[in-house]
C-alpha positions in Angstrom: -3.4 -15.0 9.2 -5.5 -12.1 10.3 -8.9 -11.4 11.9 -10.5 -11.1 8.4 -8.3 -13.0 5.9 -6.7 -16.4 5.4 -3.4 -16.4 3.6 -4.9 -18.8 1.0 -7.2 -16.0 -0.1 -4.2 -14.2 -1.6 -2.7 -17.3 -3.4 -2.1 -17.2 -7.2 -4.4 -20.0 -8.5 -1.4 -21.7 -10.1 0.7 -21.6 -6.9 -0.8 -22.8 -3.7 0.8 -21.1 -0.7 2.0 -18.1 -2.7 -0.2 -15.8 -0.7 2.8 -15.6 1.7 4.4 -13.3 -1.0 2.0 -10.5 0.0 3.7 -7.6 1.7 2.9 -7.5 5.5 2.4 -3.7 5.6 -0.1 -4.1 2.7 -2.0 -6.8 4.5 -2.1 -4.6 7.6 -3.5 -1.7 5.6 -6.1 -4.0 4.0 -7.2 -5.1 7.5 -7.6 -1.5 8.5 -9.7 -0.8 5.4 -11.9 -3.9 6.2 -12.4 -2.6 9.8 -13.5 0.8 8.4 -15.8 -0.7 5.8 -17.6 -3.0 8.1 -18.4 -5.3 5.2 -16.5 -8.5 4.1 -13.9 -8.2 1.4 -13.8 -11.0 -1.1 -10.4 -11.2 -2.7 -10.7 -12.0 -6.5 -6.9 -11.7 -7.1 -4.0 -11.2 -4.7 -0.5 -12.4 -5.4 0.1 -13.5 -9.0 2.8 -15.5 -10.6 4.1 -14.1 -13.8 2.4 -16.9 -15.7 -1.0 -16.3 -14.1 -0.6 -12.5 -14.6 -0.1 -13.1 -18.3 -3.0 -15.5 -18.5 -5.4 -12.9 -17.0 -4.1 -10.0 -19.1 -2.3 -8.2 -16.3 0.3 -5.6 -17.1 3.9 -6.8 -17.1 4.8 -4.6 -14.1 1.6 -5.3 -12.1 1.8 -4.7 -8.4 0.1 -8.1 -8.0 3.5 -9.7 -8.9 5.2 -8.2 -5.9 2.4 -8.5 -3.3 1.4 -4.9 -3.3 -2.1 -5.3 -4.8 -5.4 -7.1 -4.6 -8.7 -7.0 -6.5 -11.8 -6.9 -4.2 -15.2 -8.1 -5.5 -18.1 -5.6 -5.2 -21.7 -6.6 -5.9 -23.3 -3.2 -6.4 -22.9 0.6 -6.3 -23.5 0.8 -2.5 -20.8 -1.8 -1.7 -18.4 -0.2 -4.2 -18.8 3.2 -2.4 -18.3 1.6 1.0 -15.2 -0.3 0.0 -13.8 2.7 -2.0 -14.3 5.0 1.0 -12.6 2.6 3.3 -9.6 2.1 1.0 -9.0 5.8 0.7 -9.3 6.3 4.5 -6.9 3.4 5.1 -4.3 5.1 2.9 -4.3 3.2 -0.3 -2.6 5.3 -3.0 -3.5 3.5 -6.2 -7.1 2.5 -6.8 -8.7 1.1 -10.0 -12.5 1.0 -10.1 -14.3 -1.7 -12.2 -17.9 -2.7 -12.5 -17.6 -5.7 -10.3 -14.3 -5.1 -8.5 -11.9 -2.6 -7.0 -8.1 -2.8 -7.4 -6.4 -1.7 -4.2 -2.7 -1.0 -4.4 -0.1 0.6 -2.2 3.1 -0.1 -4.2 5.7 2.3 -3.0 7.6 2.2 -6.3 4.6 3.7 -8.2 3.0 7.1 -8.2 -0.5 7.6 -6.7 -3.3 7.2 -9.2 -7.0 6.4 -9.6 -8.3 4.9 -12.8 -11.4 3.2 -14.2 -11.6 -0.2 -16.0 
C-alpha cells in the first residue's frame, strides 16, 4: 500500500481486508509522520468494526470506526517522544497518550484535543 505500511496492518481483527476503510488522507499523513520519526510504527489498532470496537471498550463514536485513527505501539519514553513529535509535526490534531501506545487521530468532525489514558 505505501512505503511503510501494508493495508492489512489496519484491518479490524474480525474483518480481514477492512483496512481499506482507512481514509486515504489519514494514511498519507501517517506516512509523513513515519518519515519524520525515522522509526517503525507498529499499528496496534486501525480500522475497527462496531463489534470489535465494543469488544475492546472503544467509545461508541470512535474515529477508528470511520478510518480516521490508529493506535501506535511505543516501547519506552524515548520512542514515545519521537513518535509524538512526528505526529504533531505531521499535523495530527487529536492525540491520546498511553503507557504503551499513542492514539493518532485526524477526524475532521472532531475538535482538536490531547489526552492521557
